[in-house]
mmCIF file as Biopython writes it, N, C-alpha, C and O atoms, coordinates in Angstrom:
data_model
#
loop_
_atom_site.group_PDB
_atom_site.id
_atom_site.type_symbol
_atom_site.label_atom_id
_atom_site.label_alt_id
_atom_site.label_comp_id
_atom_site.label_asym_id
_atom_site.label_entity_id
_atom_site.label_seq_id
_atom_site.pdbx_PDB_ins_code
_atom_site.Cartn_x
_atom_site.Cartn_y
_atom_site.Cartn_z
_atom_site.occupancy
_atom_site.B_iso_or_equiv
_atom_site.auth_seq_id
_atom_site.auth_asym_id
_atom_site.pdbx_PDB_model_num
ATOM 1   N N  . MET A ? 1  ? -102.943 -23.204 -72.274 1.0 0.0 1  A 1 
ATOM 2   C CA . MET A ? 1  ? -103.295 -22.402 -71.144 1.0 0.0 1  A 1 
ATOM 3   C C  . MET A ? 1  ? -102.049 -21.726 -70.545 1.0 0.0 1  A 1 
ATOM 4   O O  . MET A ? 1  ? -100.988 -22.338 -70.425 1.0 0.0 1  A 1 
ATOM 5   N N  . ALA A ? 2  ? -102.210 -20.464 -70.179 1.0 0.0 2  A 1 
ATOM 6   C CA . ALA A ? 2  ? -101.079 -19.713 -69.647 1.0 0.0 2  A 1 
ATOM 7   C C  . ALA A ? 2  ? -100.738 -20.159 -68.254 1.0 0.0 2  A 1 
ATOM 8   O O  . ALA A ? 2  ? -101.618 -20.503 -67.465 1.0 0.0 2  A 1 
ATOM 9   N N  . GLU A ? 3  ? -99.446  -20.154 -67.947 1.0 0.0 3  A 1 
ATOM 10  C CA . GLU A ? 3  ? -99.005  -20.542 -66.626 1.0 0.0 3  A 1 
ATOM 11  C C  . GLU A ? 3  ? -99.351  -19.407 -65.593 1.0 0.0 3  A 1 
ATOM 12  O O  . GLU A ? 3  ? -99.199  -18.227 -65.907 1.0 0.0 3  A 1 
ATOM 13  N N  . ILE A ? 4  ? -99.793  -19.763 -64.417 1.0 0.0 4  A 1 
ATOM 14  C CA . ILE A ? 4  ? -100.187 -18.805 -63.406 1.0 0.0 4  A 1 
ATOM 15  C C  . ILE A ? 4  ? -99.284  -19.069 -62.135 1.0 0.0 4  A 1 
ATOM 16  O O  . ILE A ? 4  ? -99.031  -20.205 -61.733 1.0 0.0 4  A 1 
ATOM 17  N N  . LYS A ? 5  ? -98.857  -17.996 -61.587 1.0 0.0 5  A 1 
ATOM 18  C CA . LYS A ? 5  ? -97.892  -18.061 -60.440 1.0 0.0 5  A 1 
ATOM 19  C C  . LYS A ? 5  ? -98.277  -17.011 -59.338 1.0 0.0 5  A 1 
ATOM 20  O O  . LYS A ? 5  ? -98.688  -15.887 -59.623 1.0 0.0 5  A 1 
ATOM 21  N N  . TRP A ? 6  ? -98.117  -17.450 -58.115 1.0 0.0 6  A 1 
ATOM 22  C CA . TRP A ? 6  ? -98.311  -16.442 -57.017 1.0 0.0 6  A 1 
ATOM 23  C C  . TRP A ? 6  ? -97.137  -15.468 -56.919 1.0 0.0 6  A 1 
ATOM 24  O O  . TRP A ? 6  ? -95.994  -15.797 -57.236 1.0 0.0 6  A 1 
ATOM 25  N N  . ILE A ? 7  ? -97.460  -14.282 -56.478 1.0 0.0 7  A 1 
ATOM 26  C CA . ILE A ? 7  ? -96.389  -13.291 -56.187 1.0 0.0 7  A 1 
ATOM 27  C C  . ILE A ? 7  ? -96.108  -13.460 -54.690 1.0 0.0 7  A 1 
ATOM 28  O O  . ILE A ? 7  ? -97.008  -13.473 -53.850 1.0 0.0 7  A 1 
ATOM 29  N N  . TYR A ? 8  ? -94.800  -13.588 -54.406 1.0 0.0 8  A 1 
ATOM 30  C CA . TYR A ? 8  ? -94.337  -13.724 -52.964 1.0 0.0 8  A 1 
ATOM 31  C C  . TYR A ? 8  ? -93.717  -12.437 -52.568 1.0 0.0 8  A 1 
ATOM 32  O O  . TYR A ? 8  ? -93.130  -11.722 -53.380 1.0 0.0 8  A 1 
ATOM 33  N N  . CYS A ? 9  ? -93.858  -12.139 -51.261 1.0 0.0 9  A 1 
ATOM 34  C CA . CYS A ? 9  ? -93.249  -10.899 -50.690 1.0 0.0 9  A 1 
ATOM 35  C C  . CYS A ? 9  ? -91.763  -11.016 -50.761 1.0 0.0 9  A 1 
ATOM 36  O O  . CYS A ? 9  ? -91.217  -12.069 -50.431 1.0 0.0 9  A 1 
ATOM 37  N N  . PRO A ? 10 ? -91.061  -9.946  -51.192 1.0 0.0 10 A 1 
ATOM 38  C CA . PRO A ? 10 ? -89.624  -9.997  -51.266 1.0 0.0 10 A 1 
ATOM 39  C C  . PRO A ? 10 ? -88.926  -9.928  -49.888 1.0 0.0 10 A 1 
ATOM 40  O O  . PRO A ? 10 ? -87.745  -10.252 -49.761 1.0 0.0 10 A 1 
ATOM 41  N N  . PHE A ? 11 ? -89.706  -9.488  -48.836 1.0 0.0 11 A 1 
ATOM 42  C CA . PHE A ? 11 ? -89.108  -9.388  -47.503 1.0 0.0 11 A 1 
ATOM 43  C C  . PHE A ? 11 ? -89.302  -10.648 -46.667 1.0 0.0 11 A 1 
ATOM 44  O O  . PHE A ? 11 ? -88.328  -11.233 -46.194 1.0 0.0 11 A 1 
ATOM 45  N N  . CYS A ? 12 ? -90.585  -11.083 -46.475 1.0 0.0 12 A 1 
ATOM 46  C CA . CYS A ? 12 ? -90.820  -12.281 -45.626 1.0 0.0 12 A 1 
ATOM 47  C C  . CYS A ? 12 ? -91.083  -13.509 -46.388 1.0 0.0 12 A 1 
ATOM 48  O O  . CYS A ? 12 ? -91.283  -14.554 -45.768 1.0 0.0 12 A 1 
ATOM 49  N N  . LYS A ? 13 ? -91.105  -13.486 -47.729 1.0 0.0 13 A 1 
ATOM 50  C CA . LYS A ? 13 ? -91.207  -14.626 -48.587 1.0 0.0 13 A 1 
ATOM 51  C C  . LYS A ? 13 ? -92.599  -15.394 -48.467 1.0 0.0 13 A 1 
ATOM 52  O O  . LYS A ? 13 ? -92.716  -16.549 -48.878 1.0 0.0 13 A 1 
ATOM 53  N N  . SER A ? 14 ? -93.585  -14.732 -47.915 1.0 0.0 14 A 1 
ATOM 54  C CA . SER A ? 14 ? -94.968  -15.306 -47.847 1.0 0.0 14 A 1 
ATOM 55  C C  . SER A ? 14 ? -95.784  -14.919 -49.058 1.0 0.0 14 A 1 
ATOM 56  O O  . SER A ? 14 ? -95.440  -13.961 -49.750 1.0 0.0 14 A 1 
ATOM 57  N N  . LYS A ? 15 ? -96.861  -15.643 -49.332 1.0 0.0 15 A 1 
ATOM 58  C CA . LYS A ? 15 ? -97.697  -15.313 -50.417 1.0 0.0 15 A 1 
ATOM 59  C C  . LYS A ? 15 ? -98.450  -14.022 -50.242 1.0 0.0 15 A 1 
ATOM 60  O O  . LYS A ? 15 ? -98.945  -13.720 -49.155 1.0 0.0 15 A 1 
ATOM 61  N N  . THR A ? 16 ? -98.538  -13.251 -51.325 1.0 0.0 16 A 1 
ATOM 62  C CA . THR A ? 16 ? -99.397  -12.078 -51.271 1.0 0.0 16 A 1 
ATOM 63  C C  . THR A ? 16 ? -100.781 -12.480 -51.805 1.0 0.0 16 A 1 
ATOM 64  O O  . THR A ? 16 ? -101.056 -13.667 -51.980 1.0 0.0 16 A 1 
ATOM 65  N N  . ARG A ? 17 ? -101.615 -11.531 -52.054 1.0 0.0 17 A 1 
ATOM 66  C CA . ARG A ? 17 ? -102.976 -11.827 -52.541 1.0 0.0 17 A 1 
ATOM 67  C C  . ARG A ? 17 ? -103.014 -11.776 -54.008 1.0 0.0 17 A 1 
ATOM 68  O O  . ARG A ? 17 ? -104.121 -11.768 -54.547 1.0 0.0 17 A 1 
ATOM 69  N N  . LEU A ? 18 ? -101.950 -11.740 -54.722 1.0 0.0 18 A 1 
ATOM 70  C CA . LEU A ? 18 ? -101.905 -11.551 -56.175 1.0 0.0 18 A 1 
ATOM 71  C C  . LEU A ? 18 ? -101.330 -12.756 -56.917 1.0 0.0 18 A 1 
ATOM 72  O O  . LEU A ? 18 ? -100.385 -13.397 -56.456 1.0 0.0 18 A 1 
ATOM 73  N N  . LYS A ? 19 ? -101.926 -13.050 -58.085 1.0 0.0 19 A 1 
ATOM 74  C CA . LYS A ? 19 ? -101.411 -14.010 -59.007 1.0 0.0 19 A 1 
ATOM 75  C C  . LYS A ? 19 ? -101.085 -13.328 -60.295 1.0 0.0 19 A 1 
ATOM 76  O O  . LYS A ? 19 ? -101.743 -12.359 -60.673 1.0 0.0 19 A 1 
ATOM 77  N N  . ILE A ? 20 ? -100.032 -13.839 -61.014 1.0 0.0 20 A 1 
ATOM 78  C CA . ILE A ? 20 ? -99.693  -13.309 -62.309 1.0 0.0 20 A 1 
ATOM 79  C C  . ILE A ? 20 ? -99.714  -14.432 -63.345 1.0 0.0 20 A 1 
ATOM 80  O O  . ILE A ? 20 ? -99.494  -15.599 -63.020 1.0 0.0 20 A 1 
ATOM 81  N N  . ARG A ? 21 ? -99.977  -14.064 -64.569 1.0 0.0 21 A 1 
ATOM 82  C CA . ARG A ? 21 ? -99.890  -15.008 -65.666 1.0 0.0 21 A 1 
ATOM 83  C C  . ARG A ? 21 ? -98.584  -14.724 -66.401 1.0 0.0 21 A 1 
ATOM 84  O O  . ARG A ? 21 ? -97.933  -13.712 -66.141 1.0 0.0 21 A 1 
ATOM 85  N N  . GLU A ? 22 ? -98.191  -15.626 -67.333 1.0 0.0 22 A 1 
ATOM 86  C CA . GLU A ? 22 ? -96.923  -15.422 -68.046 1.0 0.0 22 A 1 
ATOM 87  C C  . GLU A ? 22 ? -96.954  -14.270 -69.019 1.0 0.0 22 A 1 
ATOM 88  O O  . GLU A ? 22 ? -95.898  -13.821 -69.464 1.0 0.0 22 A 1 
ATOM 89  N N  . ASP A ? 23 ? -98.146  -13.768 -69.372 1.0 0.0 23 A 1 
ATOM 90  C CA . ASP A ? 23 ? -98.252  -12.602 -70.270 1.0 0.0 23 A 1 
ATOM 91  C C  . ASP A ? 23 ? -98.535  -11.327 -69.544 1.0 0.0 23 A 1 
ATOM 92  O O  . ASP A ? 23 ? -98.870  -10.320 -70.169 1.0 0.0 23 A 1 
ATOM 93  N N  . THR A ? 24 ? -98.401  -11.338 -68.139 1.0 0.0 24 A 1 
ATOM 94  C CA . THR A ? 24 ? -98.607  -10.136 -67.332 1.0 0.0 24 A 1 
ATOM 95  C C  . THR A ? 24 ? -97.393  -9.182  -67.374 1.0 0.0 24 A 1 
ATOM 96  O O  . THR A ? 24 ? -96.252  -9.628  -67.247 1.0 0.0 24 A 1 
ATOM 97  N N  . ILE A ? 25 ? -97.631  -7.926  -67.545 1.0 0.0 25 A 1 
ATOM 98  C CA . ILE A ? 25 ? -96.602  -6.910  -67.508 1.0 0.0 25 A 1 
ATOM 99  C C  . ILE A ? 25 ? -96.997  -5.852  -66.514 1.0 0.0 25 A 1 
ATOM 100 O O  . ILE A ? 25 ? -98.049  -5.234  -66.676 1.0 0.0 25 A 1 
ATOM 101 N N  . LEU A ? 26 ? -96.190  -5.609  -65.472 1.0 0.0 26 A 1 
ATOM 102 C CA . LEU A ? 26 ? -96.407  -4.593  -64.502 1.0 0.0 26 A 1 
ATOM 103 C C  . LEU A ? 26 ? -95.182  -3.671  -64.422 1.0 0.0 26 A 1 
ATOM 104 O O  . LEU A ? 26 ? -94.042  -4.136  -64.439 1.0 0.0 26 A 1 
ATOM 105 N N  . GLU A ? 27 ? -95.426  -2.412  -64.336 1.0 0.0 27 A 1 
ATOM 106 C CA . GLU A ? 27 ? -94.341  -1.422  -64.180 1.0 0.0 27 A 1 
ATOM 107 C C  . GLU A ? 27 ? -94.666  -0.562  -62.967 1.0 0.0 27 A 1 
ATOM 108 O O  . GLU A ? 27 ? -95.781  -0.044  -62.893 1.0 0.0 27 A 1 
ATOM 109 N N  . ASN A ? 28 ? -93.730  -0.373  -61.982 1.0 0.0 28 A 1 
ATOM 110 C CA . ASN A ? 28 ? -93.912  0.422   -60.861 1.0 0.0 28 A 1 
ATOM 111 C C  . ASN A ? 28 ? -95.184  0.058   -60.074 1.0 0.0 28 A 1 
ATOM 112 O O  . ASN A ? 28 ? -95.955  0.944   -59.706 1.0 0.0 28 A 1 
ATOM 113 N N  . PHE A ? 29 ? -95.400  -1.225  -59.819 1.0 0.0 29 A 1 
ATOM 114 C CA . PHE A ? 29 ? -96.563  -1.714  -59.143 1.0 0.0 29 A 1 
ATOM 115 C C  . PHE A ? 29 ? -96.341  -1.785  -57.650 1.0 0.0 29 A 1 
ATOM 116 O O  . PHE A ? 29 ? -95.409  -2.448  -57.196 1.0 0.0 29 A 1 
ATOM 117 N N  . PRO A ? 30 ? -97.195  -1.103  -56.860 1.0 0.0 30 A 1 
ATOM 118 C CA . PRO A ? 30 ? -97.054  -1.157  -55.367 1.0 0.0 30 A 1 
ATOM 119 C C  . PRO A ? 30 ? -97.580  -2.435  -54.804 1.0 0.0 30 A 1 
ATOM 120 O O  . PRO A ? 30 ? -98.795  -2.622  -54.733 1.0 0.0 30 A 1 
ATOM 121 N N  . LEU A ? 31 ? -96.676  -3.356  -54.386 1.0 0.0 31 A 1 
ATOM 122 C CA . LEU A ? 31 ? -97.047  -4.613  -53.827 1.0 0.0 31 A 1 
ATOM 123 C C  . LEU A ? 31 ? -97.079  -4.502  -52.347 1.0 0.0 31 A 1 
ATOM 124 O O  . LEU A ? 31 ? -96.121  -4.057  -51.715 1.0 0.0 31 A 1 
ATOM 125 N N  . PHE A ? 32 ? -98.241  -4.928  -51.764 1.0 0.0 32 A 1 
ATOM 126 C CA . PHE A ? 32 ? -98.418  -4.873  -50.304 1.0 0.0 32 A 1 
ATOM 127 C C  . PHE A ? 32 ? -98.513  -6.270  -49.753 1.0 0.0 32 A 1 
ATOM 128 O O  . PHE A ? 32 ? -99.266  -7.097  -50.266 1.0 0.0 32 A 1 
ATOM 129 N N  . CYS A ? 33 ? -97.745  -6.543  -48.698 1.0 0.0 33 A 1 
ATOM 130 C CA . CYS A ? 33 ? -97.767  -7.829  -48.094 1.0 0.0 33 A 1 
ATOM 131 C C  . CYS A ? 33 ? -98.676  -7.791  -46.817 1.0 0.0 33 A 1 
ATOM 132 O O  . CYS A ? 33 ? -98.398  -7.016  -45.902 1.0 0.0 33 A 1 
ATOM 133 N N  . PRO A ? 34 ? -99.721  -8.595  -46.754 1.0 0.0 34 A 1 
ATOM 134 C CA . PRO A ? 34 ? -100.631 -8.571  -45.587 1.0 0.0 34 A 1 
ATOM 135 C C  . PRO A ? 34 ? -100.020 -9.123  -44.335 1.0 0.0 34 A 1 
ATOM 136 O O  . PRO A ? 34 ? -100.506 -8.837  -43.241 1.0 0.0 34 A 1 
ATOM 137 N N  . LYS A ? 35 ? -98.961  -9.912  -44.452 1.0 0.0 35 A 1 
ATOM 138 C CA . LYS A ? 35 ? -98.326  -10.542 -43.323 1.0 0.0 35 A 1 
ATOM 139 C C  . LYS A ? 35 ? -97.367  -9.574  -42.611 1.0 0.0 35 A 1 
ATOM 140 O O  . LYS A ? 35 ? -97.496  -9.311  -41.415 1.0 0.0 35 A 1 
ATOM 141 N N  . CYS A ? 36 ? -96.405  -9.054  -43.382 1.0 0.0 36 A 1 
ATOM 142 C CA . CYS A ? 36 ? -95.391  -8.161  -42.734 1.0 0.0 36 A 1 
ATOM 143 C C  . CYS A ? 36 ? -95.688  -6.698  -42.860 1.0 0.0 36 A 1 
ATOM 144 O O  . CYS A ? 36 ? -94.954  -5.871  -42.319 1.0 0.0 36 A 1 
ATOM 145 N N  . LYS A ? 37 ? -96.783  -6.339  -43.586 1.0 0.0 37 A 1 
ATOM 146 C CA . LYS A ? 37 ? -97.254  -4.986  -43.729 1.0 0.0 37 A 1 
ATOM 147 C C  . LYS A ? 37 ? -96.296  -4.092  -44.419 1.0 0.0 37 A 1 
ATOM 148 O O  . LYS A ? 37 ? -96.308  -2.881  -44.194 1.0 0.0 37 A 1 
ATOM 149 N N  . GLN A ? 38 ? -95.432  -4.660  -45.286 1.0 0.0 38 A 1 
ATOM 150 C CA . GLN A ? 38 ? -94.493  -3.881  -46.085 1.0 0.0 38 A 1 
ATOM 151 C C  . GLN A ? 38 ? -95.041  -3.591  -47.460 1.0 0.0 38 A 1 
ATOM 152 O O  . GLN A ? 38 ? -95.755  -4.433  -48.005 1.0 0.0 38 A 1 
ATOM 153 N N  . GLU A ? 39 ? -94.756  -2.467  -48.044 1.0 0.0 39 A 1 
ATOM 154 C CA . GLU A ? 39 ? -95.122  -2.149  -49.381 1.0 0.0 39 A 1 
ATOM 155 C C  . GLU A ? 39 ? -93.845  -1.826  -50.166 1.0 0.0 39 A 1 
ATOM 156 O O  . GLU A ? 39 ? -92.964  -1.103  -49.699 1.0 0.0 39 A 1 
ATOM 157 N N  . THR A ? 40 ? -93.783  -2.386  -51.367 1.0 0.0 40 A 1 
ATOM 158 C CA . THR A ? 40 ? -92.588  -2.215  -52.205 1.0 0.0 40 A 1 
ATOM 159 C C  . THR A ? 40 ? -93.037  -2.072  -53.673 1.0 0.0 40 A 1 
ATOM 160 O O  . THR A ? 40 ? -94.108  -2.562  -54.034 1.0 0.0 40 A 1 
ATOM 161 N N  . LEU A ? 41 ? -92.249  -1.422  -54.502 1.0 0.0 41 A 1 
ATOM 162 C CA . LEU A ? 41 ? -92.482  -1.333  -55.920 1.0 0.0 41 A 1 
ATOM 163 C C  . LEU A ? 41 ? -91.854  -2.467  -56.602 1.0 0.0 41 A 1 
ATOM 164 O O  . LEU A ? 41 ? -90.692  -2.793  -56.356 1.0 0.0 41 A 1 
ATOM 165 N N  . ILE A ? 42 ? -92.650  -3.123  -57.518 1.0 0.0 42 A 1 
ATOM 166 C CA . ILE A ? 42 ? -92.097  -4.229  -58.298 1.0 0.0 42 A 1 
ATOM 167 C C  . ILE A ? 42 ? -92.344  -4.013  -59.768 1.0 0.0 42 A 1 
ATOM 168 O O  . ILE A ? 42 ? -93.176  -3.200  -60.170 1.0 0.0 42 A 1 
ATOM 169 N N  . ARG A ? 43 ? -91.588  -4.775  -60.578 1.0 0.0 43 A 1 
ATOM 170 C CA . ARG A ? 43 ? -91.727  -4.810  -62.047 1.0 0.0 43 A 1 
ATOM 171 C C  . ARG A ? 43 ? -91.848  -6.274  -62.375 1.0 0.0 43 A 1 
ATOM 172 O O  . ARG A ? 43 ? -91.072  -7.099  -61.893 1.0 0.0 43 A 1 
ATOM 173 N N  . VAL A ? 44 ? -92.824  -6.594  -63.198 1.0 0.0 44 A 1 
ATOM 174 C CA . VAL A ? 44 ? -93.078  -7.967  -63.678 1.0 0.0 44 A 1 
ATOM 175 C C  . VAL A ? 44 ? -93.130  -8.045  -65.183 1.0 0.0 44 A 1 
ATOM 176 O O  . VAL A ? 44 ? -93.836  -7.296  -65.858 1.0 0.0 44 A 1 
ATOM 177 N N  . ARG A ? 45 ? -92.315  -9.029  -65.701 1.0 0.0 45 A 1 
ATOM 178 C CA . ARG A ? 45 ? -92.334  -9.274  -67.137 1.0 0.0 45 A 1 
ATOM 179 C C  . ARG A ? 45 ? -92.029  -10.792 -67.317 1.0 0.0 45 A 1 
ATOM 180 O O  . ARG A ? 45 ? -91.006  -11.286 -66.841 1.0 0.0 45 A 1 
ATOM 181 N N  . GLN A ? 46 ? -92.918  -11.497 -67.998 1.0 0.0 46 A 1 
ATOM 182 C CA . GLN A ? 46 ? -92.745  -12.966 -68.272 1.0 0.0 46 A 1 
ATOM 183 C C  . GLN A ? 46 ? -92.397  -13.709 -67.013 1.0 0.0 46 A 1 
ATOM 184 O O  . GLN A ? 46 ? -91.397  -14.425 -66.968 1.0 0.0 46 A 1 
ATOM 185 N N  . LEU A ? 47 ? -93.214  -13.551 -65.980 1.0 0.0 47 A 1 
ATOM 186 C CA . LEU A ? 47 ? -93.086  -14.273 -64.703 1.0 0.0 47 A 1 
ATOM 187 C C  . LEU A ? 47 ? -91.834  -13.927 -63.947 1.0 0.0 47 A 1 
ATOM 188 O O  . LEU A ? 47 ? -91.555  -14.567 -62.933 1.0 0.0 47 A 1 
ATOM 189 N N  . ASN A ? 48 ? -91.045  -12.934 -64.387 1.0 0.0 48 A 1 
ATOM 190 C CA . ASN A ? 48 ? -89.859  -12.477 -63.662 1.0 0.0 48 A 1 
ATOM 191 C C  . ASN A ? 48 ? -90.202  -11.267 -62.850 1.0 0.0 48 A 1 
ATOM 192 O O  . ASN A ? 48 ? -90.636  -10.255 -63.400 1.0 0.0 48 A 1 
ATOM 193 N N  . ILE A ? 49 ? -90.017  -11.343 -61.536 1.0 0.0 49 A 1 
ATOM 194 C CA . ILE A ? 49 ? -90.362  -10.271 -60.661 1.0 0.0 49 A 1 
ATOM 195 C C  . ILE A ? 49 ? -89.088  -9.572  -60.166 1.0 0.0 49 A 1 
ATOM 196 O O  . ILE A ? 49 ? -88.199  -10.241 -59.638 1.0 0.0 49 A 1 
ATOM 197 N N  . SER A ? 50 ? -88.981  -8.307  -60.316 1.0 0.0 50 A 1 
ATOM 198 C CA . SER A ? 50 ? -87.833  -7.562  -59.827 1.0 0.0 50 A 1 
ATOM 199 C C  . SER A ? 50 ? -88.302  -6.422  -58.934 1.0 0.0 50 A 1 
ATOM 200 O O  . SER A ? 50 ? -89.322  -5.795  -59.219 1.0 0.0 50 A 1 
ATOM 201 N N  . VAL A ? 51 ? -87.568  -6.141  -57.849 1.0 0.0 51 A 1 
ATOM 202 C CA . VAL A ? 51 ? -87.887  -5.124  -56.906 1.0 0.0 51 A 1 
ATOM 203 C C  . VAL A ? 51 ? -87.254  -3.860  -57.432 1.0 0.0 51 A 1 
ATOM 204 O O  . VAL A ? 51 ? -86.100  -3.864  -57.860 1.0 0.0 51 A 1 
ATOM 205 N N  . ILE A ? 52 ? -88.013  -2.773  -57.400 1.0 0.0 52 A 1 
ATOM 206 C CA . ILE A ? 52 ? -87.456  -1.433  -57.802 1.0 0.0 52 A 1 
ATOM 207 C C  . ILE A ? 52 ? -86.988  -0.743  -56.522 1.0 0.0 52 A 1 
ATOM 208 O O  . ILE A ? 52 ? -87.760  -0.527  -55.588 1.0 0.0 52 A 1 
ATOM 209 N N  . GLN A ? 53 ? -85.722  -0.411  -56.512 1.0 0.0 53 A 1 
ATOM 210 C CA . GLN A ? 53 ? -85.178  0.294   -55.363 1.0 0.0 53 A 1 
ATOM 211 C C  . GLN A ? 53 ? -85.339  1.801   -55.532 1.0 0.0 53 A 1 
ATOM 212 O O  . GLN A ? 53 ? -84.843  2.389   -56.493 1.0 0.0 53 A 1 
ATOM 213 N N  . GLU A ? 54 ? -86.031  2.406   -54.594 1.0 0.0 54 A 1 
ATOM 214 C CA . GLU A ? 54 ? -86.212  3.873   -54.648 1.0 0.0 54 A 1 
ATOM 215 C C  . GLU A ? 54 ? -85.080  4.553   -53.889 1.0 0.0 54 A 1 
ATOM 216 O O  . GLU A ? 54 ? -84.677  4.106   -52.816 1.0 0.0 54 A 1 
ATOM 217 N N  . PRO A ? 55 ? -84.574  5.645   -54.466 1.0 0.0 55 A 1 
ATOM 218 C CA . PRO A ? 55 ? -83.567  6.365   -53.748 1.0 0.0 55 A 1 
ATOM 219 C C  . PRO A ? 55 ? -84.230  7.054   -52.536 1.0 0.0 55 A 1 
ATOM 220 O O  . PRO A ? 55 ? -85.386  7.472   -52.592 1.0 0.0 55 A 1 
ATOM 221 N N  . ASP A ? 56 ? -83.457  7.155   -51.444 1.0 0.0 56 A 1 
ATOM 222 C CA . ASP A ? 56 ? -83.950  7.843   -50.230 1.0 0.0 56 A 1 
ATOM 223 C C  . ASP A ? 56 ? -84.134  9.300   -50.508 1.0 0.0 56 A 1 
ATOM 224 O O  . ASP A ? 56 ? -83.395  9.894   -51.293 1.0 0.0 56 A 1 
ATOM 225 N N  . ALA A ? 57 ? -85.099  9.869   -49.880 1.0 0.0 57 A 1 
ATOM 226 C CA . ALA A ? 57 ? -85.368  11.275  -50.002 1.0 0.0 57 A 1 
ATOM 227 C C  . ALA A ? 57 ? -84.213  12.095  -49.401 1.0 0.0 57 A 1 
ATOM 228 O O  . ALA A ? 57 ? -83.743  11.801  -48.302 1.0 0.0 57 A 1 
ATOM 229 N N  . LYS A ? 58 ? -83.783  13.084  -50.106 1.0 0.0 58 A 1 
ATOM 230 C CA . LYS A ? 58 ? -82.647  13.873  -49.676 1.0 0.0 58 A 1 
ATOM 231 C C  . LYS A ? 58 ? -83.194  15.213  -49.140 1.0 0.0 58 A 1 
ATOM 232 O O  . LYS A ? 58 ? -84.137  15.797  -49.675 1.0 0.0 58 A 1 
ATOM 233 N N  . THR A ? 59 ? -82.568  15.645  -48.093 1.0 0.0 59 A 1 
ATOM 234 C CA . THR A ? 59 ? -82.934  16.916  -47.478 1.0 0.0 59 A 1 
ATOM 235 C C  . THR A ? 59 ? -82.406  18.066  -48.349 1.0 0.0 59 A 1 
ATOM 236 O O  . THR A ? 59 ? -81.263  18.092  -48.807 1.0 0.0 59 A 1 
ATOM 237 N N  . GLN A ? 60 ? -83.334  19.013  -48.538 1.0 0.0 60 A 1 
ATOM 238 C CA . GLN A ? 60 ? -82.907  20.176  -49.369 1.0 0.0 60 A 1 
ATOM 239 C C  . GLN A ? 60 ? -82.095  21.134  -48.504 1.0 0.0 60 A 1 
ATOM 240 O O  . GLN A ? 60 ? -82.497  21.485  -47.395 1.0 0.0 60 A 1 
ATOM 241 N N  . SER A ? 61 ? -80.983  21.536  -49.016 1.0 0.0 61 A 1 
ATOM 242 C CA . SER A ? 61 ? -80.195  22.537  -48.315 1.0 0.0 61 A 1 
ATOM 243 C C  . SER A ? 61 ? -80.303  23.875  -48.991 1.0 0.0 61 A 1 
ATOM 244 O O  . SER A ? 61 ? -80.393  23.938  -50.217 1.0 0.0 61 A 1 
ATOM 245 N N  . ARG A ? 62 ? -80.296  24.897  -48.268 1.0 0.0 62 A 1 
ATOM 246 C CA . ARG A ? 62 ? -80.470  26.297  -48.799 1.0 0.0 62 A 1 
ATOM 247 C C  . ARG A ? 62 ? -79.208  27.027  -48.651 1.0 0.0 62 A 1 
ATOM 248 O O  . ARG A ? 62 ? -79.124  28.197  -49.023 1.0 0.0 62 A 1 
#
């Protein structure tokens, strides 16, 4: 049987509403935390969760 693990919020470290299995692959997944109300992009491969850092929007100069 595949191992199942909860996804924890990278900001407040509380459980989110999602579980992943060891064969789960997610790319650019928007993870929402119901406790701290933060949303972040994550990548999941073989139970390893990494946060994707988005560059800040730059102001266009003319």
